[in-house]
GUTI-951492 format. One record per residue: residue in three letters; x, y, z of N, C-alpha, C in turn. Coordinates in steps of 0.05 Angstrom, whole numbers, padded with zeros to 5 digits, always signed. Example, Ala and Ser with C-alpha at 12.3 -4.5 7.8 and 13.67 -1.06 7.14 Angstrom:
ALA+00264-00114+00156+00246-00090+00156+00264-00066+00156;SER+00257-00045+00142+00273-00021+00143+00258+00001+00157;
//
This chain:
MET-00202-00100+00375-00206-00111+00348-00230-00132+00354;PRO-00244-00128+00328-00268-00152+00329-00259-00178+00332;GLU-00273-00195+00341-00268-00223+00346-00261-00236+00319;LYS-00276-00230+00295-00267-00248+00274-00242-00237+00263;LEU-00236-00213+00268-00207-00204+00262-00185-00214+00277;LYS-00193-00218+00302-00173-00233+00318-00164-00262+00311;GLU-00187-00278+00304-00186-00303+00297-00164-00304+00268;LEU-00172-00286+00247-00155-00285+00228-00127-00278+00232;ASN-00123-00259+00248-00099-00249+00254-00081-00274+00270;LYS-00093-00287+00285-00079-00309+00300-00072-00333+00280;ASN-00088-00340+00262-00087-00360+00246-00075-00355+00219;LEU-00061-00331+00216-00043-00325+00194-00016-00340+00199;LEU-00005-00349+00178+00020-00362+00183+00047-00343+00178;ASP+00060-00347+00195+00083-00328+00195+00098-00328+00167;ILE+00109-00305+00158+00118-00302+00130+00146-00320+00129;SER+00157-00323+00151+00179-00343+00147+00176-00370+00143;THR+00149-00383+00144+00141-00407+00132+00139-00413+00103;TRP+00135-00387+00090+00132-00391+00060+00152-00369+00047;LEU+00169-00357+00061+00188-00339+00046+00214-00335+00061;ARG+00232-00346+00054+00261-00340+00067+00276-00318+00063;PHE+00284-00301+00081+00298-00280+00075+00316-00273+00104;ASP+00341-00265+00096+00357-00260+00119+00368-00232+00118;ARG+00358-00216+00101+00362-00187+00105+00344-00170+00094;ILE+00344-00144+00106+00319-00126+00104+00332-00102+00087;PRO+00314-00091+00067+00294-00101+00058+00294-00127+00044;TRP+00276-00147+00044+00275-00166+00023+00257-00156+00002;VAL+00258-00169-00022+00249-00154-00050+00237-00172-00064;ILE+00214-00164-00077+00203-00175-00100+00211-00154-00121;ALA+00217-00164-00149+00230-00145-00169+00224-00161-00196;GLY+00217-00144-00211+00217-00155-00245+00201-00134-00258;PRO+00198-00140-00283+00187-00116-00301+00155-00116-00296;CYS+00141-00095-00299+00117-00087-00296+00098-00112-00317;SER+00112-00116-00341+00099-00131-00359+00122-00152-00370;ALA+00114-00176-00374+00128-00196-00387+00127-00185-00415;GLU+00146-00183-00431+00146-00175-00458+00155-00193-00477;SER+00176-00206-00468+00189-00228-00489+00208-00244-00468;GLU+00210-00271-00481+00229-00284-00464+00253-00274-00457;GLN+00267-00262-00479+00296-00250-00475+00294-00227-00454;GLN+00277-00213-00455+00271-00189-00434+00267-00202-00406;VAL+00250-00222-00400+00243-00236-00377+00267-00248-00364;ILE+00279-00266-00379+00302-00281-00369+00332-00262-00367;SER+00332-00244-00383+00357-00226-00378+00355-00210-00352;THR+00329-00198-00350+00327-00183-00326+00329-00201-00297;ALA+00316-00225-00300+00318-00243-00274+00346-00251-00271;ARG+00364-00255-00289+00389-00264-00285+00404-00240-00270;GLU+00398-00217-00280+00417-00195-00264+00405-00190-00233;LEU+00380-00196-00232+00366-00195-00203+00375-00218-00188;ALA+00380-00235-00197+00383-00261-00180+00416-00255-00168;LYS+00430-00233-00176+00455-00227-00168+00452-00213-00137;SER+00430-00200-00133+00425-00189-00107+00414-00205-00088;ALA+00426-00206-00064+00420-00222-00042+00388-00213-00027;ASN+00383-00189-00037+00360-00181-00025+00336-00190-00040;VAL+00340-00197-00067+00317-00206-00083+00310-00230-00081;LYS+00286-00237-00073+00277-00263-00063+00257-00273-00085;VAL+00242-00256-00097+00218-00268-00114+00223-00246-00140;PHE+00217-00259-00165+00213-00246-00191+00189-00248-00196;ARG+00183-00220-00205+00151-00215-00212+00150-00206-00243;ALA+00130-00209-00253+00125-00202-00283+00096-00206-00286;GLY+00085-00184-00296+00053-00182-00304+00049-00194-00329;LEU+00031-00218-00328+00024-00229-00356-00005-00220-00366;TRP-00023-00213-00350-00049-00203-00357-00047-00178-00345;LYS-00050-00158-00362-00048-00126-00354-00076-00114-00355;PRO-00089-00109-00334-00114-00093-00337-00109-00065-00344;ARG-00116-00054-00365-00109-00029-00377-00133-00010-00374;THR-00130+00015-00370-00155+00035-00370-00167+00034-00397;ARG-00150+00036-00421-00161+00042-00447-00157+00017-00465;PRO-00174+00008-00481-00169-00010-00504-00146-00004-00520;ASP-00135-00021-00537-00117-00017-00559-00091-00012-00546;THR-00087-00021-00520-00056-00018-00511-00049-00044-00504;PHE-00027-00045-00493-00013-00070-00488-00023-00083-00461;GLU-00039-00104-00468-00049-00118-00445-00036-00144-00435;GLY-00011-00146-00435+00003-00171-00432+00003-00195-00453;VAL+00020-00207-00452+00030-00233-00466+00007-00255-00456;GLY+00000-00256-00436-00017-00276-00429-00004-00303-00420;LYS-00017-00325-00424-00006-00348-00417+00025-00362-00424;ILE+00026-00350-00448+00054-00357-00461+00077-00348-00444;GLY+00073-00326-00428+00090-00313-00405+00099-00333-00385;LEU+00076-00358-00379+00081-00372-00356+00108-00392-00360;ALA+00112-00397-00386+00135-00415-00393+00163-00398-00388;TRP+00163-00370-00392+00184-00353-00386+00189-00355-00357;LEU+00167-00352-00344+00172-00351-00313+00184-00378-00300;LYS+00174-00401-00313+00182-00425-00307+00213-00427-00313;THR+00222-00418-00334+00253-00417-00343+00267-00400-00317;VAL+00253-00377-00314+00270-00362-00293+00273-00376-00264;LYS+00252-00389-00258+00252-00403-00235+00272-00429-00233;ALA+00277-00441-00260+00297-00459-00262+00322-00451-00263;GLU+00326-00428-00276+00355-00416-00279+00366-00406-00251;THR+00347-00388-00243+00361-00372-00217+00351-00378-00191;SER+00329-00398-00187+00324-00407-00162+00301-00387-00148;LEU+00300-00365-00162+00284-00345-00150+00256-00354-00151;LEU+00239-00350-00132+00210-00352-00134+00197-00338-00154;ILE+00174-00345-00166+00162-00328-00188+00130-00321-00177;THR+00124-00297-00185+00096-00289-00177+00086-00275-00200;THR+00059-00271-00204+00048-00258-00225+00014-00249-00215;GLU+00005-00231-00225-00018-00218-00219-00041-00237-00232;VAL-00068-00243-00216-00087-00259-00226-00112-00242-00217;ALA-00130-00243-00241-00152-00227-00235-00181-00243-00241;ASN-00175-00267-00246-00201-00288-00245-00195-00317-00240;ALA-00215-00336-00247-00208-00365-00239-00190-00380-00259;LYS-00190-00366-00285-00176-00379-00307-00144-00375-00304;HIS-00141-00349-00295-00113-00340-00288-00100-00359-00268;ILE-00116-00364-00249-00106-00382-00225-00100-00412-00233;GLU-00123-00418-00249-00117-00448-00266-00091-00451-00275;LEU-00085-00433-00296-00063-00429-00310-00038-00426-00293;CYS-00040-00411-00273-00014-00407-00254-00009-00430-00240;LEU-00027-00448-00227-00029-00471-00212-00017-00493-00231;GLU-00025-00494-00255-00014-00516-00272+00014-00510-00281;ASN+00026-00486-00276+00051-00481-00281+00069-00475-00258;ASN+00060-00480-00233+00074-00478-00212+00086-00453-00204;VAL+00069-00432-00209+00074-00407-00200+00078-00408-00168;ASP+00092-00393-00156+00099-00396-00126+00080-00378-00114;ILE+00077-00357-00122+00064-00334-00104+00042-00319-00124;LEU+00020-00316-00117+00000-00299-00131-00002-00274-00119;TRP-00013-00253-00139-00021-00227-00125-00043-00216-00140;ILE-00059-00203-00120-00088-00189-00131-00083-00159-00134;GLY-00084-00155-00159-00083-00124-00164-00103-00100-00155;ALA-00093-00078-00152-00114-00058-00142-00138-00056-00153;ARG-00137-00060-00184-00163-00056-00197-00182-00078-00189;THR-00168-00102-00179-00185-00127-00174-00195-00127-00147;THR-00180-00115-00128-00186-00114-00097-00210-00093-00091;VAL-00215-00076-00113-00237-00060-00113-00264-00071-00118;ASN-00264-00096-00129-00286-00110-00137-00293-00133-00122;PRO-00308-00133-00102-00313-00157-00085-00323-00185-00102;PHE-00339-00182-00121-00345-00201-00138-00321-00214-00148;MET-00303-00198-00160-00275-00214-00173-00259-00226-00153;VAL-00257-00211-00131-00243-00222-00106-00256-00252-00093;GLN-00285-00251-00096-00296-00273-00086-00290-00296-00108;GLU-00290-00291-00134-00284-00314-00156-00257-00320-00151;ILE-00237-00303-00146-00210-00318-00137-00210-00336-00113;ALA-00221-00326-00093-00225-00339-00069-00236-00365-00072;ASP-00258-00369-00091-00271-00394-00090-00253-00413-00110;ALA-00238-00400-00127-00220-00420-00143-00193-00427-00128;LEU-00195-00413-00103-00166-00422-00089-00172-00441-00065;LYS-00203-00449-00064-00208-00465-00041-00193-00493-00038;GLY-00179-00501-00019-00166-00522-00018-00136-00522-00027;VAL-00126-00497-00035-00101-00496-00047-00084-00478-00026;ASP-00057-00489-00027-00042-00479-00005-00018-00463-00019;ILE-00024-00438-00024-00008-00417-00040-00009-00390-00023;PRO+00013-00377-00022+00010-00346-00012+00001-00335-00035;VAL-00018-00313-00023-00029-00291-00038-00025-00266-00031;LEU-00016-00242-00046-00008-00219-00037-00029-00199-00049;VAL-00043-00184-00030-00066-00166-00037-00057-00137-00039;LYS-00058-00127-00062-00053-00095-00065-00078-00081-00055;ASN-00071-00057-00044-00095-00041-00034-00116-00032-00058;PRO-00140-00026-00055-00156-00022-00074-00149+00008-00088;ILE-00156+00014-00111-00144+00039-00123-00158+00062-00107;SER-00182+00058-00094-00195+00081-00080-00188+00077-00051;ALA-00184+00103-00037-00170+00099-00008-00194+00088+00013;GLU-00201+00062+00014-00220+00054+00029-00207+00025+00039;LEU-00202+00029+00065-00192+00008+00084-00215-00019+00077;GLY-00236-00013+00083-00255-00037+00081-00252-00054+00060;LEU-00250-00045+00033-00244-00064+00007-00221-00075+00014;TRP-00199-00066+00022-00172-00082+00026-00176-00104+00047;LEU-00188-00096+00070-00193-00114+00090-00212-00135+00080;GLY-00232-00131+00066-00253-00147+00054-00240-00169+00038;ALA-00222-00159+00025-00214-00180+00001-00193-00198+00017;ILE-00177-00188+00038-00164-00208+00057-00181-00227+00073;GLU-00206-00218+00077-00219-00235+00095-00234-00257+00075;ARG-00243-00248+00049-00254-00268+00032-00231-00291+00026;LEU-00205-00282+00021-00184-00304+00017-00180-00322+00042;TYR-00182-00311+00065-00178-00324+00090-00202-00342+00095;HIS-00230-00334+00088-00249-00356+00090-00248-00377+00067;ALA-00233-00372+00048-00230-00394+00026-00207-00415+00037;GLY-00194-00408+00062-00173-00427+00071-00146-00416+00063;ILE-00141-00394+00055-00112-00385+00049-00102-00373+00076;ARG-00079-00383+00085-00067-00373+00109-00041-00359+00105;LYS-00031-00362+00079-00005-00347+00071-00012-00322+00059;LEU-00016-00300+00073-00026-00277+00066-00006-00251+00068;ALA-00007-00235+00051+00007-00211+00057-00008-00188+00039;ALA-00005-00162+00052-00013-00141+00040+00005-00121+00022;ILE+00003-00109+00000+00016-00093-00015+00009-00065-00013;HIS+00024-00043-00002+00014-00018-00004+00026-00002-00028;ARG+00007+00004-00049+00017+00015-00077+00006+00045-00077;GLY-00007+00053-00057-00017+00082-00063-00046+00079-00070;PHE-00058+00107-00070-00089+00107-00078-00092+00130-00102;SER-00107+00125-00118-00110+00140-00142-00124+00169-00130;THR-00118+00192-00146-00127+00215-00142-00132+00231-00163;TYR-00148+00252-00164-00152+00269-00185-00134+00291-00181;ILE-00122+00296-00154-00107+00320-00149-00078+00319-00162;GLU-00069+00338-00173-00041+00339-00183-00023+00336-00160;MET-00002+00320-00158+00015+00320-00140+00044+00306-00144;GLU+00061+00308-00133+00089+00298-00143+00083+00267-00145;TYR+00069+00251-00131+00067+00221-00138+00043+00213-00155;ARG+00048+00190-00165+00029+00176-00186+00004+00173-00165;ASN+00007+00160-00143-00013+00149-00125-00007+00161-00096;ARG-00026+00172-00084-00021+00187-00063-00024+00163-00038;PRO+00005+00165-00023+00009+00141-00003-00013+00139+00018;TYR-00027+00157+00030-00042+00158+00056-00029+00136+00069;TRP-00006+00139+00084+00006+00117+00098-00013+00110+00123;GLU-00034+00127+00132-00048+00120+00153-00067+00097+00147;ILE-00070+00090+00124-00089+00068+00118-00071+00042+00122;PRO-00050+00038+00109-00033+00013+00118-00027+00013+00143;ILE-00025+00034+00159-00016+00032+00187-00042+00023+00202;GLU-00063+00030+00193-00090+00022+00209-00097-00009+00204;LEU-00088-00015+00181-00089-00044+00170-00071-00063+00190;LYS-00049-00052+00192-00028-00068+00212-00037-00064+00237;ARG-00051-00044+00247-00064-00043+00276-00086-00063+00281;LEU-00099-00066+00259-00121-00087+00257-00113-00120+00255;LEU-00093-00123+00239-00081-00149+00236-00052-00148+00237;PRO-00041-00144+00263-00011-00145+00269+00005-00166+00258;ASN-00004-00188+00255+00010-00214+00238+00011-00212+00209;LEU-00003-00196+00197-00005-00193+00168+00019-00178+00159;PRO+00038-00191+00142+00062-00177+00129+00053-00155+00112;LEU+00065-00133+00114+00063-00107+00096+00086-00108+00079;ILE+00080-00104+00050+00100-00098+00031+00091-00069+00017;CYS+00112-00054+00012+00110-00029+00000+00119-00031-00030;ASP+00101-00020-00047+00105-00017-00078+00113+00010-00083;PRO+00139+00021-00078+00141+00051-00086+00142+00056-00115;SER+00140+00032-00129+00144+00043-00158+00114+00052-00167;HIS+00095+00040-00159+00068+00050-00161+00058+00078-00149;ILE+00070+00081-00124+00068+00104-00109+00083+00129-00125;ALA+00106+00123-00131+00121+00141-00144+00113+00153-00173;GLY+00108+00132-00189+00102+00138-00218+00126+00146-00233;HIS+00150+00154-00222+00174+00161-00232+00198+00148-00216;ARG+00214+00138-00228+00240+00126-00218+00255+00143-00197;ASP+00255+00170-00200+00276+00182-00184+00260+00188-00158;LEU+00234+00176-00152+00223+00180-00124+00222+00153-00110;ILE+00231+00133-00125+00227+00104-00115+00245+00100-00091;GLU+00270+00111-00089+00289+00110-00065+00279+00121-00041;PRO+00271+00150-00041+00258+00162-00019+00232+00150-00006;ILE+00213+00138-00024+00190+00123-00015+00196+00092-00005;SER+00215+00082-00015+00228+00056+00000+00237+00063+00027;GLN+00253+00084+00031+00264+00089+00054+00242+00096+00075;MET+00223+00112+00064+00199+00119+00085+00182+00092+00092;ALA+00180+00074+00072+00171+00048+00081+00186+00039+00102;LEU+00210+00033+00097+00228+00021+00118+00229+00034+00146;ASP+00227+00061+00147+00222+00077+00170+00197+00071+00188;PHE+00176+00064+00169+00151+00057+00179+00151+00028+00189;GLY+00173+00017+00189+00174-00014+00201+00166-00032+00173;ILE+00161-00028+00151+00156-00045+00128+00181-00060+00117;LYS+00182-00084+00118+00205-00099+00112+00208-00110+00083;GLY+00186-00112+00066+00187-00121+00041+00180-00096+00022;LEU+00193-00098-00001+00188-00078-00023+00181-00097-00049;MET+00165-00082-00066+00162-00095-00091+00169-00072-00108;ILE+00188-00075-00128+00200-00055-00143+00202-00061-00171;GLU+00188-00046-00191+00189-00058-00220+00217-00050-00229;THR+00227-00074-00242+00256-00075-00253+00255-00085-00281;HIS+00270-00067-00300+00268-00076-00325+00296-00077-00339;ILE+00305-00094-00354+00331-00092-00367+00337-00066-00385;ASN+00314-00057-00396+00318-00034-00412+00287-00018-00410;PRO+00288-00005-00385+00265+00010-00376+00248+00028-00393;ASP+00270+00049-00410+00256+00063-00427+00241+00054-00448;GLN+00246+00030-00456+00230+00015-00480+00206-00001-00469;ALA+00204-00001-00445+00183-00020-00435+00155-00013-00444;LEU+00139-00034-00452+00113-00032-00462+00096-00022-00445;SER+00098-00020-00415+00078-00008-00397+00094+00003-00378;ASP+00085+00028-00363+00094+00041-00338+00127+00048-00341;SER+00139+00054-00363+00166+00055-00367+00179+00076-00348;LYS+00164+00097-00345+00179+00119-00327+00186+00111-00297;GLN+00169+00091-00287+00171+00080-00258+00188+00056-00258;GLN+00200+00046-00279+00215+00023-00277+00247+00030-00277;ILE+00263+00010-00263+00293+00019-00260+00309-00009-00268;THR+00332-00006-00278+00350-00028-00286+00356-00042-00260;PRO+00362-00069-00265+00370-00085-00244+00395-00073-00225;GLN+00415-00061-00243+00439-00045-00233+00431-00022-00212;VAL+00413-00009-00219+00404+00016-00208+00391+00006-00180;LEU+00371-00014-00179+00363-00028-00158+00381-00037-00138;VAL+00407-00049-00152+00423-00060-00132+00434-00037-00114;GLU+00443-00014-00130+00453+00010-00118+00437+00023-00098;LEU+00411+00023-00103+00390+00039-00091+00387+00020-00063;LEU+00384-00006-00060+00382-00023-00040+00409-00021-00021;ASP+00430-00017-00031+00455-00014-00016+00453+00014+00000;ARG+00442+00034-00006+00435+00059+00005+00414+00059+00028;LEU+00395+00039+00023+00377+00037+00046+00383+00029+00068;ARG+00370+00041+00093+00372+00034+00121+00349+00028+00135;ALA+00351+00001+00143+00326-00009+00159+00335+00000+00192;ARG+00312+00009+00203+00315+00011+00236+00302-00011+00247;GLU+00326-00030+00259+00323-00053+00268+00327-00049+00297;ALA+00341-00030+00307+00348-00033+00335+00326-00034+00356;ALA+00329-00049+00373+00310-00050+00397+00317-00026+00411;LEU+00292-00018+00428+00295+00000+00449+00303-00010+00478;THR+00330-00011+00482+00339-00023+00504+00356-00003+00525;ASP+00364+00017+00517+00379+00037+00527+00361+00050+00551;LYS+00368+00046+00578+00351+00058+00600+00343+00086+00595;GLN+00367+00103+00591+00361+00136+00588+00346+00141+00565;LEU+00350+00128+00543+00332+00132+00519+00308+00127+00525;LYS+00301+00104+00533+00275+00096+00544+00259+00117+00562;THR+00275+00128+00580+00257+00149+00597+00254+00171+00580;ARG+00274+00180+00568+00270+00205+00550+00243+00202+00533;ILE+00243+00179+00520+00222+00178+00500+00195+00177+00520;ALA+00196+00163+00539+00173+00161+00560+00163+00191+00567;HIS+00183+00210+00571+00174+00237+00582+00163+00250+00556;LEU+00171+00248+00534+00162+00258+00510+00134+00247+00503;ARG+00131+00223+00507+00105+00209+00504+00082+00224+00519;ALA+00092+00226+00543+00075+00235+00566+00065+00270+00559;ALA+00084+00279+00547+00078+00308+00541+00061+00310+00516;ILE+00063+00289+00497+00045+00287+00474+00018+00282+00483;THR+00014+00262+00502-00013+00259+00516-00026+00283+00528;GLN-00009+00294+00539-00023+00319+00552-00030+00339+00530;VAL-00015+00342+00511-00028+00359+00488-00056+00347+00475;ASP-00053+00319+00471-00077+00309+00459-00098+00314+00476;SER-00092+00312+00503-00120+00321+00522-00129+00346+00522;ARG-00111+00364+00515-00117+00393+00511-00131+00396+00484;ILE-00127+00383+00464-00141+00384+00437-00169+00369+00440;LEU-00173+00352+00455-00197+00336+00459-00214+00357+00473;GLN-00206+00369+00496-00220+00391+00507-00228+00414+00492;ASP-00207+00422+00472-00215+00445+00458-00237+00440+00439;LEU-00233+00413+00427-00256+00401+00405-00281+00403+00416;ALA-00281+00394+00444-00309+00389+00456-00320+00422+00460;GLU-00304+00442+00469-00312+00466+00471-00323+00474+00447;ARG-00308+00470+00423-00315+00484+00396-00341+00472+00390;MET-00346+00446+00395-00371+00433+00388-00392+00446+00402;LYS-00389+00453+00428-00410+00466+00444-00416+00496+00427;TRP-00400+00509+00424-00405+00534+00409-00421+00529+00379;VAL-00413+00509+00369-00427+00498+00342-00453+00496+00345;GLU-00464+00479+00366-00489+00472+00375-00506+00500+00379;GLU-00493+00518+00392-00508+00543+00399-00513+00561+00371;ILE-00492+00558+00355-00496+00573+00329-00517+00555+00309;GLY-00518+00531+00312-00534+00515+00298-00565+00524+00309;SER-00570+00524+00335-00596+00530+00347-00606+00561+00335;LEU-00584+00578+00337-00595+00605+00326-00601+00603+00292;LYS-00589+00591+00280-00593+00587+00252-00620+00575+00247;GLN-00629+00552+00264-00650+00546+00259-00674+00561+00267;GLN-00668+00575+00287-00693+00594+00298-00698+00616+00277;HIS-00677+00621+00264-00679+00647+00243-00677+00640+00214;HIS-00678+00613+00212-00683+00600+00184-00658+00606+00166;ILE-00637+00606+00177-00610+00608+00166-00598+00582+00157;PRO-00590+00582+00129-00578+00558+00121-00554+00547+00140;VAL-00550+00521+00145-00527+00510+00158-00502+00517+00145;LEU-00500+00513+00122-00473+00517+00107-00469+00543+00096;GLN-00453+00559+00105-00442+00584+00094-00416+00579+00078;ILE-00418+00578+00053-00394+00568+00040-00374+00590+00038;ASN-00381+00616+00034-00361+00638+00031-00346+00640+00063;ARG-00362+00636+00082-00348+00638+00107-00332+00618+00112;TRP-00338+00594+00105-00321+00568+00106-00296+00570+00089;GLU-00296+00579+00066-00272+00578+00048-00252+00603+00064;ALA-00265+00621+00072-00247+00643+00083-00236+00634+00108;LEU-00253+00621+00126-00240+00611+00151-00216+00588+00142;LEU-00220+00571+00127-00200+00549+00118-00178+00562+00109;GLU-00180+00581+00090-00155+00593+00082-00141+00608+00101;ASP-00153+00622+00120-00138+00635+00142-00128+00615+00159;HIS-00140+00589+00167-00124+00566+00183-00101+00562+00170;ILE-00098+00555+00145-00079+00545+00125-00053+00565+00126;ALA-00062+00588+00124-00039+00609+00125-00028+00615+00153;LYS-00044+00611+00173-00034+00616+00200-00018+00590+00206;ALA-00025+00567+00199-00009+00540+00205+00017+00544+00190;GLN+00021+00553+00168+00046+00552+00148+00066+00575+00158;GLN+00054+00593+00177+00073+00611+00191+00083+00599+00214;ILE+00074+00577+00227+00082+00568+00249+00096+00540+00244;GLY+00102+00536+00216+00115+00514+00210+00098+00487+00204;LEU+00073+00491+00205+00051+00465+00202+00048+00464+00169;ASP+00048+00440+00162+00041+00431+00133+00008+00438+00126;GLY+00005+00458+00103-00016+00462+00101-00040+00444+00092;GLU-00032+00424+00078-00044+00398+00066-00056+00383+00098;PHE-00037+00382+00113-00046+00368+00136-00067+00385+00150;ILE-00065+00414+00154-00083+00428+00166-00110+00429+00152;LYS-00111+00431+00130-00133+00427+00109-00149+00405+00115;ALA-00132+00382+00119-00149+00352+00118-00159+00355+00149;VAL-00148+00365+00173-00158+00360+00195-00184+00383+00197;PHE-00179+00406+00187-00204+00423+00188-00226+00417+00175;GLU-00226+00401+00152-00248+00389+00137-00261+00373+00151;LEU-00246+00353+00165-00260+00335+00182-00279+00349+00204;ILE-00267+00370+00216-00277+00383+00237-00300+00397+00225;HIS-00300+00407+00205-00318+00423+00192-00344+00407+00184;ALA-00339+00382+00177-00359+00361+00168-00373+00357+00192;GLN-00361+00351+00216-00373+00345+00241-00389+00367+00250;ALA-00380+00390+00247-00395+00415+00255-00424+00418+00236;VAL-00422+00414+00213-00443+00414+00199-00462+00393+00206;LYS-00452+00371+00211-00466+00350+00221-00488+00359+00245;LYS-00469+00369+00263-00480+00377+00291-00506+00397+00286;GLN-00504+00414+00265-00523+00438+00264-00547+00425+00250;LEU-00544+00403+00234-00565+00392+00223-00594+00387+00237;
//
């Protein structure tokens, strides 16, 4: 770990210092957008009945792709959030995207701020927020950028840290993609896992609503997050989701949320059984041996690639033979599926190998 990240990781305040929870998962819940005082308070009253829900969320300023769509109620919604806090004792949070948003939130005693995916992707906007928060002691949650780039996510966290924010957490909400798939946003779990490797003390929160894009997928994604060791969830919850003014398909009612949370199971058991530890150690040793063989095979493959590259140079043959590559990839995927391997996984692996092979031949 680079020294600057070691320092950041060391100085992060434990989440228990700014958020109290006694069960897993702990949950941030509330509507995608605050739409009316009645909608906000009715939703919050129902959510407060759940012991898992610790924070009430509602978007006041909504960054929308197209104009002439509902862009949030703005600052008038802050009074509604204050009522939620007074009536339910839930902490309150909303998304901020500029210095003015922060000023208004601080004036109205918002407990936690979050930075959205469309803001995280822009270092100028993140720096404006960081500058506005200098000298302020408030927790800030940072959603991953819409693009699958760890550097932008990490950079946003670093900017806030340099501004003096020590109560930080990251929200995994998936990454935008043009590829048609069952999820609204591709999870790319390897990215939040790498973030956690770099900053072990940084709390991770999963936003299954935005990954899913549809309410039927929220539960399996939430369970997957728990299986990865993620203890916090942010779930969009609306008193009447079908009538929501934004993201209606991915919101659920408070009652559905409570039932969903009752079915989730967190893996909290420590590895203490001696026989089990021995068995796992043997399996890990076997995996290590396989990994060694993979590395040796890759090294041998690159040796042959270099020889082919030399022949192509000598005979003025282009490096990239697209028809050959497409046929090879198709064959790899078909063979992989025959032996029970996921085709998308194998496609991703061989695309990386091919990219390196092309680089070797240039």
